[in-house]
ROKOLKOL-166143 format. One record per residue (C-alpha): x, y, z; residue number from 1. Coordinates in nm, 3 decimals, padded with zeros to 5 digits. Each point is the difference from the previous one (the first is absolute). Example, Ala and Ser with C-alpha at 12.3 -4.5 7.8 and 13.67 -1.06 7.14 Angstrom:
<recs>
[rec [01.230,-00.450,00.780],1]
[rec [00.137,00.344,-00.066],2]
</recs>
This chain:
<recs>
[rec [05.881,-02.369,02.700],1]
[rec [-00.235,00.137,00.259],2]
[rec [-00.347,-00.201,-00.036],3]
[rec [-00.299,00.219,00.102],4]
[rec [-00.279,-00.180,-00.267],5]
[rec [-00.032,-00.323,-00.124],6]
[rec [-00.167,-00.139,-00.257],7]
[rec [-00.179,-00.377,00.015],8]
[rec [-00.106,-00.065,-00.377],9]
[rec [-00.215,-00.341,00.083],10]
[rec [-00.219,00.011,00.312],11]
[rec [-00.079,-00.375,00.046],12]
[rec [00.157,-00.186,00.326],13]
[rec [00.340,00.084,-00.066],14]
[rec [-00.048,00.352,-00.096],15]
[rec [-00.152,00.074,00.286],16]
[rec [00.198,-00.182,00.213],17]
[rec [00.279,00.189,-00.093],18]
[rec [-00.214,00.367,00.023],19]
[rec [-00.085,-00.125,00.351],20]
[rec [00.387,-00.006,00.115],21]
[rec [00.077,00.332,-00.207],22]
[rec [-00.286,00.192,00.197],23]
[rec [00.136,-00.165,00.323],24]
[rec [00.320,00.165,-00.093],25]
[rec [-00.157,00.349,-00.047],26]
[rec [00.032,-00.001,-00.371],27]
[rec [-00.278,00.135,-00.220],28]
[rec [-00.143,-00.311,-00.207],29]
[rec [-00.172,00.054,-00.357],30]
[rec [-00.197,-00.295,-00.092],31]
[rec [-00.081,-00.042,-00.390],32]
[rec [-00.168,-00.316,-00.125],33]
[rec [-00.085,-00.042,-00.378],34]
[rec [-00.334,-00.176,00.105],35]
[rec [-00.248,00.213,00.071],36]
[rec [-00.126,00.033,00.396],37]
[rec [00.270,-00.232,00.065],38]
[rec [00.265,00.272,00.185],39]
[rec [-00.313,00.118,00.216],40]
[rec [-00.084,-00.385,00.088],41]
[rec [00.356,-00.062,00.101],42]
[rec [00.028,00.340,00.257],43]
[rec [-00.372,-00.098,00.160],44]
[rec [00.145,-00.357,00.020],45]
[rec [00.357,00.142,00.170],46]
[rec [-00.216,00.245,00.198],47]
[rec [-00.267,-00.283,00.183],48]
[rec [00.342,-00.178,00.040],49]
[rec [00.146,00.289,00.190],50]
[rec [-00.274,00.078,00.176],51]
[rec [-00.012,-00.364,00.142],52]
[rec [00.333,00.031,00.124],53]
[rec [-00.049,00.348,00.141],54]
[rec [-00.260,-00.199,00.188],55]
[rec [00.224,-00.279,00.101],56]
[rec [00.240,00.267,00.151],57]
[rec [00.265,-00.008,-00.297],58]
[rec [-00.031,00.368,-00.061],59]
[rec [-00.167,00.308,00.138],60]
[rec [-00.309,00.187,-00.167],61]
[rec [00.204,00.314,-00.048],62]
[rec [00.299,-00.270,-00.177],63]
[rec [-00.302,-00.145,-00.187],64]
[rec [-00.141,00.312,-00.115],65]
[rec [00.377,00.113,-00.110],66]
[rec [00.026,-00.298,-00.194],67]
[rec [-00.312,00.004,-00.201],68]
[rec [00.064,00.375,-00.097],69]
[rec [00.354,-00.114,-00.159],70]
[rec [-00.200,-00.220,-00.255],71]
[rec [-00.192,00.165,-00.254],72]
[rec [-00.159,-00.178,-00.317],73]
[rec [00.092,00.164,-00.324],74]
[rec [-00.191,-00.069,-00.315],75]
[rec [00.241,00.063,-00.294],76]
[rec [00.357,-00.124,-00.018],77]
[rec [00.104,00.372,-00.059],78]
[rec [-00.078,00.068,00.329],79]
[rec [00.274,-00.192,00.137],80]
[rec [00.291,00.197,-00.169],81]
[rec [00.099,00.225,00.373],82]
[rec [00.121,-00.372,00.123],83]
[rec [00.332,-00.050,00.060],84]
[rec [-00.004,-00.385,-00.034],85]
[rec [-00.279,-00.202,-00.182],86]
[rec [-00.039,-00.349,00.072],87]
[rec [-00.213,-00.224,-00.228],88]
[rec [-00.194,-00.304,00.192],89]
[rec [-00.160,-00.131,-00.349],90]
[rec [-00.077,-00.304,-00.165],91]
[rec [00.304,-00.217,-00.051],92]
[rec [00.008,00.039,-00.391],93]
[rec [00.321,00.136,-00.173],94]
[rec [-00.179,00.137,-00.268],95]
[rec [-00.248,00.215,00.220],96]
[rec [00.269,00.094,00.221],97]
[rec [00.208,00.148,-00.261],98]
[rec [-00.307,00.183,-00.143],99]
[rec [-00.029,00.158,00.328],100]
[rec [00.343,00.113,00.061],101]
[rec [-00.045,00.190,-00.335],102]
[rec [-00.300,00.170,00.085],103]
[rec [00.148,00.063,00.302],104]
[rec [00.330,00.167,-00.141],105]
[rec [-00.249,00.262,-00.186],106]
[rec [-00.150,00.143,00.341],107]
[rec [00.267,-00.020,00.265],108]
[rec [00.319,00.216,00.054],109]
[rec [00.349,-00.090,-00.129],110]
[rec [00.115,-00.065,00.386],111]
[rec [-00.301,-00.220,00.060],112]
[rec [00.093,-00.386,00.119],113]
[rec [-00.205,-00.251,-00.171],114]
[rec [-00.016,-00.315,00.194],115]
[rec [-00.156,-00.312,-00.098],116]
[rec [-00.133,-00.308,00.280],117]
[rec [00.052,-00.232,-00.262],118]
[rec [00.060,-00.361,00.177],119]
[rec [00.094,-00.181,-00.288],120]
[rec [00.072,00.221,-00.316],121]
[rec [00.329,00.190,-00.105],122]
[rec [00.069,00.322,00.110],123]
[rec [00.211,00.060,-00.293],124]
[rec [-00.264,-00.135,-00.212],125]
[rec [-00.266,00.238,00.080],126]
[rec [00.212,00.288,00.010],127]
[rec [00.155,-00.097,-00.376],128]
[rec [-00.196,00.218,-00.144],129]
[rec [-00.026,00.299,00.205],130]
[rec [00.171,00.336,-00.093],131]
[rec [00.176,00.000,00.341],132]
[rec [00.047,-00.370,00.120],133]
[rec [00.260,00.120,00.234],134]
[rec [-00.277,00.103,00.262],135]
[rec [-00.181,-00.312,-00.014],136]
[rec [00.082,-00.268,00.267],137]
[rec [-00.235,-00.271,00.195],138]
[rec [-00.138,00.072,00.309],139]
[rec [-00.136,-00.363,00.084],140]
[rec [-00.216,-00.034,00.366],141]
[rec [-00.190,-00.335,00.094],142]
[rec [-00.360,-00.013,00.103],143]
[rec [-00.055,00.082,00.270],144]
[rec [00.216,00.307,-00.032],145]
[rec [-00.074,00.165,00.337],146]
[rec [00.117,-00.328,00.141],147]
[rec [00.260,-00.129,-00.209],148]
[rec [00.292,00.226,00.070],149]
[rec [00.222,-00.055,-00.270],150]
[rec [00.012,00.162,-00.363],151]
[rec [00.220,-00.122,-00.290],152]
[rec [00.177,00.311,-00.197],153]
[rec [00.067,-00.088,-00.360],154]
[rec [00.207,00.247,-00.214],155]
[rec [-00.013,-00.133,-00.360],156]
[rec [00.296,00.020,-00.250],157]
[rec [-00.063,00.374,-00.018],158]
[rec [-00.107,00.102,00.286],159]
[rec [00.250,00.264,00.204],160]
[rec [00.113,-00.019,00.365],161]
[rec [-00.204,00.260,00.112],162]
[rec [-00.295,-00.158,-00.066],163]
[rec [00.054,-00.285,00.201],164]
[rec [00.134,00.190,00.272],165]
[rec [-00.373,00.228,00.004],166]
[rec [-00.163,-00.354,-00.011],167]
[rec [00.211,-00.118,00.323],168]
[rec [-00.042,00.317,00.163],169]
[rec [-00.388,-00.014,-00.077],170]
[rec [-00.016,-00.355,00.127],171]
[rec [00.187,00.082,00.312],172]
[rec [-00.263,00.297,00.087],173]
[rec [-00.297,-00.234,-00.032],174]
[rec [00.123,-00.222,00.236],175]
[rec [00.128,-00.289,-00.250],176]
[rec [00.346,-00.153,-00.057],177]
[rec [00.113,00.096,-00.364],178]
[rec [00.222,-00.244,-00.166],179]
[rec [00.175,00.015,-00.297],180]
[rec [-00.019,-00.247,-00.284],181]
[rec [00.118,-00.090,-00.364],182]
[rec [-00.251,00.027,-00.265],183]
[rec [-00.025,-00.408,-00.010],184]
[rec [-00.309,-00.229,-00.033],185]
[rec [-00.148,-00.023,00.375],186]
[rec [00.252,00.264,00.083],187]
[rec [00.059,-00.110,00.403],188]
[rec [-00.311,-00.137,00.187],189]
[rec [-00.167,-00.153,-00.311],190]
[rec [00.326,-00.189,-00.085],191]
[rec [00.114,-00.074,00.343],192]
[rec [-00.327,-00.169,00.025],193]
[rec [00.004,-00.239,-00.269],194]
[rec [00.174,-00.273,00.186],195]
[rec [-00.253,-00.048,00.269],196]
[rec [-00.329,-00.107,-00.178],197]
[rec [00.173,-00.142,-00.327],198]
[rec [00.233,-00.237,00.245],199]
[rec [-00.302,-00.089,00.218],200]
[rec [-00.214,-00.077,-00.338],201]
[rec [00.339,-00.254,-00.151],202]
[rec [-00.037,-00.153,00.380],203]
[rec [-00.359,-00.076,-00.035],204]
[rec [00.048,-00.113,-00.381],205]
[rec [00.202,-00.277,00.131],206]
[rec [-00.228,-00.135,00.242],207]
[rec [00.239,00.066,00.306],208]
[rec [-00.297,00.164,00.200],209]
[rec [-00.355,00.139,-00.017],210]
[rec [-00.042,00.354,-00.050],211]
[rec [-00.120,00.021,00.332],212]
[rec [00.286,-00.147,00.158],213]
[rec [00.242,00.202,-00.195],214]
[rec [-00.131,00.308,00.133],215]
[rec [-00.017,-00.096,00.369],216]
[rec [00.370,-00.083,-00.046],217]
[rec [00.056,00.269,-00.105],218]
[rec [-00.192,00.237,00.194],219]
[rec [00.043,-00.201,00.319],220]
[rec [00.332,-00.112,-00.053],221]
[rec [00.181,00.236,-00.223],222]
[rec [-00.184,00.305,00.166],223]
[rec [-00.177,00.167,-00.314],224]
[rec [-00.320,00.208,00.059],225]
[rec [-00.192,-00.208,-00.253],226]
[rec [00.063,-00.332,-00.173],227]
[rec [00.072,00.033,-00.362],228]
[rec [-00.382,-00.169,-00.117],229]
[rec [-00.156,00.245,00.266],230]
[rec [00.176,00.226,-00.178],231]
[rec [-00.102,-00.040,-00.328],232]
[rec [-00.367,-00.042,00.074],233]
[rec [00.017,00.315,00.183],234]
[rec [00.186,00.203,-00.323],235]
[rec [-00.198,-00.213,-00.251],236]
[rec [00.114,-00.236,-00.275],237]
[rec [-00.097,00.251,-00.268],238]
[rec [00.254,00.269,00.153],239]
[rec [00.272,-00.239,00.096],240]
[rec [00.017,-00.212,-00.281],241]
[rec [00.052,00.255,-00.254],242]
[rec [00.279,00.155,00.154],243]
[rec [00.157,-00.338,00.083],244]
[rec [-00.011,-00.064,-00.376],245]
[rec [00.122,00.372,-00.066],246]
[rec [00.309,-00.003,00.201],247]
[rec [00.110,-00.357,-00.155],248]
[rec [-00.054,00.172,-00.348],249]
[rec [00.153,00.312,00.047],250]
[rec [00.320,-00.193,00.159],251]
[rec [-00.015,-00.191,-00.321],252]
[rec [-00.095,-00.331,00.203],253]
[rec [00.242,00.024,00.252],254]
[rec [-00.030,-00.305,00.217],255]
[rec [-00.051,00.128,00.333],256]
[rec [-00.274,00.174,-00.067],257]
[rec [-00.193,-00.288,-00.192],258]
[rec [-00.372,-00.033,00.066],259]
[rec [-00.231,-00.308,00.023],260]
[rec [-00.240,-00.139,-00.190],261]
[rec [-00.246,-00.055,00.269],262]
[rec [-00.095,00.402,00.059],263]
[rec [-00.048,00.041,-00.400],264]
[rec [-00.224,-00.311,00.052],265]
[rec [-00.190,00.156,00.302],266]
[rec [-00.020,00.356,-00.212],267]
[rec [-00.184,-00.176,-00.285],268]
[rec [-00.206,-00.194,00.234],269]
[rec [-00.104,00.319,00.194],270]
[rec [00.134,-00.110,00.325],271]
[rec [00.131,00.294,00.080],272]
[rec [-00.002,00.057,00.397],273]
[rec [-00.178,00.147,00.263],274]
[rec [-00.206,00.269,-00.240],275]
[rec [-00.154,-00.276,-00.173],276]
[rec [-00.060,-00.219,00.323],277]
[rec [00.251,-00.275,-00.097],278]
[rec [00.336,-00.025,-00.124],279]
[rec [00.231,-00.254,00.196],280]
[rec [-00.215,00.050,00.288],281]
[rec [-00.349,00.031,00.029],282]
[rec [-00.153,00.316,00.138],283]
[rec [-00.339,00.093,00.181],284]
[rec [-00.103,00.357,00.003],285]
[rec [00.411,00.065,-00.063],286]
[rec [00.093,-00.196,00.298],287]
[rec [00.186,-00.350,-00.076],288]
[rec [-00.169,-00.309,00.063],289]
[rec [00.221,-00.211,00.252],290]
[rec [00.134,-00.330,-00.134],291]
[rec [-00.005,-00.295,00.166],292]
[rec [00.382,-00.109,00.029],293]
[rec [-00.057,-00.306,00.200],294]
[rec [00.265,-00.297,-00.013],295]
[rec [-00.119,-00.327,-00.163],296]
[rec [-00.141,-00.219,00.279],297]
[rec [00.222,-00.288,-00.035],298]
[rec [00.298,00.229,00.038],299]
[rec [-00.125,00.168,00.305],300]
[rec [00.001,-00.336,00.162],301]
[rec [00.321,-00.062,-00.071],302]
[rec [00.075,00.323,00.125],303]
[rec [-00.170,-00.086,00.307],304]
[rec [00.206,-00.293,00.009],305]
[rec [00.351,00.078,-00.072],306]
[rec [00.236,-00.076,00.259],307]
[rec [00.377,00.162,-00.070],308]
[rec [00.262,-00.214,00.135],309]
[rec [00.257,00.225,-00.116],310]
[rec [00.091,00.308,-00.248],311]
[rec [00.348,00.004,-00.236],312]
[rec [00.047,00.357,-00.135],313]
[rec [00.222,00.063,-00.292],314]
[rec [-00.003,00.431,-00.044],315]
[rec [00.201,00.192,-00.256],316]
[rec [00.031,00.276,00.288],317]
[rec [00.124,-00.042,00.296],318]
[rec [-00.215,00.242,00.168],319]
[rec [-00.295,-00.220,-00.141],320]
[rec [00.104,-00.309,00.166],321]
[rec [00.021,00.198,00.301],322]
[rec [-00.365,00.142,00.005],323]
[rec [-00.116,-00.358,-00.114],324]
[rec [00.258,-00.155,00.324],325]
[rec [-00.184,00.229,00.242],326]
[rec [-00.326,-00.037,-00.131],327]
[rec [-00.003,-00.382,00.021],328]
[rec [00.168,00.027,00.353],329]
[rec [-00.305,00.203,00.081],330]
[rec [-00.261,-00.240,-00.118],331]
[rec [00.207,-00.301,00.189],332]
[rec [00.078,-00.136,-00.367],333]
[rec [00.323,-00.273,00.017],334]
[rec [00.265,00.136,-00.235],335]
[rec [00.155,-00.257,-00.226],336]
[rec [00.374,00.121,00.017],337]
[rec [00.145,-00.259,-00.213],338]
[rec [00.195,00.023,-00.328],339]
[rec [-00.265,-00.249,-00.162],340]
[rec [-00.392,00.080,00.114],341]
[rec [-00.125,-00.324,00.169],342]
[rec [-00.288,-00.201,-00.205],343]
[rec [-00.290,00.151,00.210],344]
[rec [00.122,00.380,00.044],345]
[rec [-00.139,00.280,-00.163],346]
[rec [00.240,00.161,-00.229],347]
[rec [-00.068,00.351,-00.025],348]
[rec [00.178,00.199,-00.239],349]
[rec [00.039,00.363,00.026],350]
[rec [00.110,00.118,-00.356],351]
[rec [-00.005,00.278,-00.251],352]
[rec [-00.080,00.038,-00.359],353]
[rec [-00.067,-00.384,-00.043],354]
[rec [-00.237,-00.310,00.019],355]
[rec [00.009,-00.260,00.219],356]
[rec [00.097,-00.238,-00.223],357]
[rec [00.318,00.127,-00.088],358]
[rec [00.060,00.112,00.314],359]
[rec [-00.007,-00.329,00.175],360]
[rec [00.208,-00.113,-00.272],361]
[rec [00.287,00.241,00.104],362]
[rec [-00.077,-00.057,00.350],363]
[rec [00.069,-00.343,-00.068],364]
[rec [-00.337,-00.102,00.201],365]
[rec [-00.325,-00.215,-00.118],366]
[rec [-00.209,00.214,-00.165],367]
[rec [-00.317,-00.224,00.133],368]
[rec [00.110,00.143,00.387],369]
[rec [00.041,00.359,-00.139],370]
[rec [-00.241,00.328,00.022],371]
[rec [00.148,00.340,-00.091],372]
[rec [-00.071,00.296,00.234],373]
[rec [00.008,00.371,-00.151],374]
[rec [00.230,00.186,00.251],375]
[rec [-00.045,00.318,-00.173],376]
[rec [-00.280,00.106,00.195],377]
[rec [-00.036,-00.050,00.383],378]
[rec [-00.045,-00.290,00.174],379]
[rec [-00.259,00.225,00.210],380]
[rec [-00.194,00.116,-00.263],381]
[rec [-00.057,-00.278,-00.253],382]
[rec [00.169,-00.320,-00.093],383]
[rec [-00.010,-00.110,-00.359],384]
[rec [00.059,-00.376,-00.006],385]
[rec [00.092,-00.219,-00.358],386]
[rec [00.007,-00.352,-00.006],387]
[rec [00.213,-00.213,-00.280],388]
[rec [-00.213,-00.185,-00.273],389]
[rec [00.101,-00.279,00.185],390]
[rec [-00.044,00.080,00.354],391]
[rec [-00.195,-00.239,00.220],392]
[rec [-00.303,00.106,00.102],393]
[rec [00.115,-00.068,00.403],394]
[rec [00.265,00.257,-00.071],395]
[rec [-00.226,00.263,-00.154],396]
[rec [-00.220,-00.031,00.298],397]
[rec [00.235,00.018,00.271],398]
[rec [00.183,00.324,-00.154],399]
[rec [-00.382,00.139,-00.017],400]
[rec [-00.093,-00.090,00.362],401]
[rec [00.331,00.147,00.110],402]
[rec [-00.024,00.346,-00.180],403]
[rec [-00.340,00.018,-00.110],404]
[rec [-00.205,-00.032,00.329],405]
[rec [00.356,00.042,00.213],406]
[rec [-00.093,-00.253,00.222],407]
[rec [00.239,-00.247,-00.111],408]
[rec [00.070,-00.262,00.313],409]
[rec [-00.089,00.261,00.290],410]
[rec [-00.229,-00.065,00.232],411]
[rec [-00.375,00.081,00.061],412]
[rec [00.063,00.279,00.224],413]
[rec [00.149,00.215,-00.302],414]
[rec [-00.274,-00.112,-00.245],415]
[rec [-00.244,00.314,00.090],416]
[rec [00.346,00.256,-00.081],417]
[rec [00.067,-00.192,-00.324],418]
[rec [-00.376,00.002,-00.133],419]
[rec [00.105,00.390,-00.065],420]
[rec [00.268,-00.133,-00.247],421]
[rec [-00.218,-00.255,-00.160],422]
[rec [-00.005,-00.026,-00.371],423]
[rec [00.341,00.220,-00.004],424]
[rec [00.131,-00.175,-00.292],425]
[rec [-00.073,-00.083,-00.353],426]
[rec [00.093,-00.329,-00.172],427]
[rec [00.101,00.034,-00.380],428]
[rec [00.090,-00.150,-00.273],429]
[rec [00.361,-00.120,-00.083],430]
[rec [00.138,00.330,-00.178],431]
[rec [00.354,00.163,-00.054],432]
[rec [00.024,00.286,00.260],433]
[rec [-00.361,-00.019,00.200],434]
[rec [-00.224,00.251,-00.067],435]
[rec [00.116,00.311,00.233],436]
[rec [00.346,-00.055,-00.147],437]
[rec [-00.072,00.022,-00.323],438]
[rec [-00.222,00.323,00.007],439]
[rec [00.216,00.201,00.253],440]
[rec [00.292,-00.107,-00.147],441]
[rec [-00.111,00.144,-00.357],442]
[rec [-00.146,00.289,00.149],443]
[rec [00.342,00.081,00.148],444]
[rec [00.205,-00.072,-00.302],445]
[rec [-00.206,00.242,-00.226],446]
[rec [00.010,00.267,00.230],447]
[rec [00.365,-00.076,-00.081],448]
[rec [-00.018,00.025,-00.363],449]
[rec [-00.202,00.310,00.028],450]
[rec [00.288,00.144,00.183],451]
[rec [00.280,-00.166,-00.213],452]
[rec [-00.198,00.161,-00.334],453]
[rec [00.000,00.364,00.211],454]
[rec [-00.342,00.007,-00.052],455]
[rec [00.009,00.194,00.364],456]
[rec [00.218,-00.009,00.306],457]
[rec [00.003,-00.325,00.199],458]
[rec [-00.139,00.229,00.293],459]
[rec [-00.287,00.143,-00.230],460]
[rec [-00.071,-00.345,-00.099],461]
[rec [-00.038,-00.153,00.322],462]
[rec [-00.236,00.306,00.129],463]
[rec [-00.222,00.009,-00.333],464]
[rec [-00.082,-00.367,00.015],465]
[rec [-00.036,-00.065,00.374],466]
[rec [-00.251,00.335,-00.004],467]
[rec [-00.172,-00.066,-00.324],468]
[rec [-00.046,-00.355,00.032],469]
[rec [-00.042,-00.013,00.360],470]
[rec [00.303,-00.306,00.041],471]
[rec [00.147,-00.084,00.336],472]
[rec [00.349,00.134,-00.132],473]
[rec [00.124,00.175,-00.286],474]
[rec [00.175,-00.254,-00.233],475]
[rec [00.326,00.138,00.057],476]
[rec [00.018,00.013,00.408],477]
[rec [-00.228,-00.321,-00.027],478]
[rec [00.321,-00.172,-00.150],479]
[rec [00.249,00.177,00.247],480]
[rec [-00.292,-00.174,00.293],481]
[rec [00.014,-00.337,-00.106],482]
[rec [00.422,00.014,-00.159],483]
[rec [00.057,00.029,-00.344],484]
[rec [00.201,-00.313,-00.035],485]
[rec [-00.313,-00.201,00.152],486]
[rec [-00.189,00.185,-00.294],487]
[rec [00.263,-00.071,-00.199],488]
[rec [00.018,-00.405,00.052],489]
[rec [-00.381,-00.001,-00.049],490]
[rec [00.009,00.149,-00.357],491]
[rec [00.313,-00.189,-00.096],492]
[rec [-00.162,-00.341,00.084],493]
[rec [-00.337,00.096,-00.153],494]
[rec [00.184,00.077,-00.313],495]
[rec [00.208,-00.292,-00.007],496]
[rec [-00.302,-00.268,00.064],497]
[rec [-00.230,00.166,-00.237],498]
[rec [00.221,00.158,-00.297],499]
[rec [-00.246,00.306,00.018],500]
[rec [00.141,00.309,-00.061],501]
[rec [-00.246,00.225,00.171],502]
[rec [00.185,-00.140,00.332],503]
[rec [00.343,00.094,-00.108],504]
[rec [00.135,00.235,00.279],505]
[rec [00.067,00.330,-00.033],506]
[rec [00.384,00.106,-00.072],507]
[rec [-00.090,00.302,00.246],508]
[rec [-00.082,-00.287,00.281],509]
[rec [00.271,-00.230,-00.094],510]
[rec [00.258,00.255,00.013],511]
[rec [-00.091,00.166,00.360],512]
[rec [-00.092,-00.416,00.139],513]
[rec [00.346,-00.070,-00.087],514]
[rec [00.185,00.309,00.150],515]
[rec [-00.261,-00.008,00.320],516]
[rec [-00.086,00.305,-00.047],517]
[rec [-00.352,00.206,00.036],518]
[rec [-00.248,-00.026,-00.291],519]
[rec [00.019,00.384,-00.026],520]
[rec [00.379,00.022,-00.061],521]
[rec [00.021,00.190,-00.318],522]
[rec [00.346,00.050,-00.177],523]
[rec [00.167,00.328,00.014],524]
[rec [00.030,00.186,-00.388],525]
[rec [00.333,00.134,-00.010],526]
</recs>
């Protein structure tokens, strides 16, 4: 299909974002909104924004005028009849969308493609009452549309392949990557994003760490652009919690998508986030108010007086032990290499998917000496330390002195350089699987489940989640980066220790980990 004219129905932020990239792609755009004056206002707002970008050198004056000439406001729905493709971007209400599509069928040609920008509704349901459901598909963009270079293309049960092809070509023409997804709850991105916030909320609810600490670990250690609670505040609890409940209910209470009571409580209490000045964080003039995260004074004194006699290392992976030995040697710390730790040695356990108590028992060491360290994140970024519930305070202080301030037993000459690494560790309460391990493993596992359900190809899942959510990796490539066997170990241990079915490893992950092949590996169909 050659697309010369695109019609946008609904001229809010999403509709005008789609209009902008279409106009930039040399497509004539017809703008219609049922609300009087809304289309004119949408075009005016877009014109103002494009003029600002032109002033900054993003466009030439000729390009600006050409783009504006392609944006035409129409007053009647019948005036969009010449468009090859119509994209609706109206309210997320199934009945209202169905009414609109019935109206569209009365005015467009038999060959016109009808696309919905729905983020959460079934495309099949929207098309169900259409005379020609075969020409209806999802075309789901993300806000802000010009910057989020991804669009989900969702065929309903009746959608013909030529419609999918036409929308895929149009996405490419407008500078976006089109990824094809099954018509399932959340499609790819909103589905794949369920693990991040829900697992962080579960960790918070268990009292493992504060929301500030969880954000810090996942942002500074795991590499997420925003912490989950910063993201919830930005999106708004009034938006995020209903989506959590919707996807949970649409998947018939699948444990992986289980929401948390806290966000329901915040929704009722109108603690919605940045838009109202307070959610998890407090905001003044839209800016987050800094939180004093100073250590308890008595513990600070213990850290300053901490003297590390020696460190005994227990590590699940040989590479982790090597890294820790190199780190300790660089900080002039004596390594206890006896089979059984000396009573004065700090016992450092580099473990996966386990709590410190169970790991100490497995390694046959005294849990009173033990502090676990998360090696899923790099030592050069951020360190998470987890004492057992009986670890003596002196050993906790030693571990924090060694990894929190990076001073260890070194002399005063290195203090200035080490100051740059100060507070580079977080102490958490005992947890089955740390913070980063739980969240990252759940993100990867959910991506594997989406691939197993053939909602999309592994490559499309990876690209959609990375581009749509801003993760440092897509879930499939992240699993390959960390090693599928390591991710599987985390999930198997958490599942065994908690019995919670949300942690059960995806068969897609299990098979590829056991065969030592990439998580992108697909079975040939004969």
